[in-house]
N, C-alpha and C positions, 0 to 999 in steps of 0.2 A: 343431906340427911338430915336427919330427926331422931335422936335420942341418944342418952347417953352409952348403952351397951353399945350400937348404932359406931356413936365416936368413938369409944376407948376400941372398939374392934380394927376399927379403920386403921388407928394410929399403929396398933399391935403386928398390922399388915405391910403397914410401909417399911416398920422395923424389921421384918422380916424380910422382906425383900430386898432392903437395902442390906444387911448382916449378909441374904447369899447372895446377892453384887459383890459383896467385896470380898467373896471367897471365891469370887469366878465365876461363879455357877450361873449360868442362863437360869432369867425368871421370865415363867409366864406366869398373865394373871391366874387368882383361883377360880375354879371353873362356876360357870356361871348358873350350874345345879344347885351350889351352895350357897347360905344363905348372904355368906360374905361376899360371892363374888358375883351375883345378884346384884348385891348394892350395888355395889361396883360398877357393873355395866350398867343398871341405872345410873348412875350418875355420869358417867364418861360416853351413853350414847344415846340420851336424851337431849332430844332438839332443845337449847337452851331457850328458844323466844319461850316458849312453852312448856318451860321444867318446872315440875316442884318438887319439893323435897317430901322422902317418904322416909317410913319405917320399914324394916324387913317386912316382908308379907309375902303370903303364896302367888300374889300376882304380877312379880317381879321375875319369878322362875319360869322357865321355858317351857312352852306345855310339853304334857306328857306324850300325844299324839292318840291317846285315847279316852272315852269318857268311865269314868269309875265313880265307885257310890264314896261320900266324902274322906272315911277314914279308910280304906283301900285308898284315893288316891293318895294323902296324907301318906301311907307307910310308904307308897312308890316314888315320892320325891322326895323322900329318907331313904330309903334304899338305894336310886340314883345319887344321890351326894353323897352317901358315905361309898358307893364308887367308886365314884369321881375326883374324889377327895384325896383317897386311895391312892389311886395313879398318882393323880398330883405329885405328894408328898414322895414315892419313888420315884419318880422323875425330876426331884431336889434333894439327890445327894447333901445331906445336915440336916434334914429337915425330918424330925424323929414326930411321931404318935402320938 
């Protein structure tokens, strides 16, 4: 990964996962539709022989399945990430929004 923000956010996510695990809460990765989840997926699912570090960008997100103009597409990415993150938070007791 590249970037200070991405590195700091990944460290915070690791701390959150550890805190949940120590409380006995089963932890699942952040959704790939979120910025941090998509970056984590890129780090863990990329072919090691061809790995390239990356900052968070729209190309890391799972496709929406439909073509939209840029502004609408970005709004759709945000809405999907918000909904998926809300569901993830609800599934992990002890995580406050």
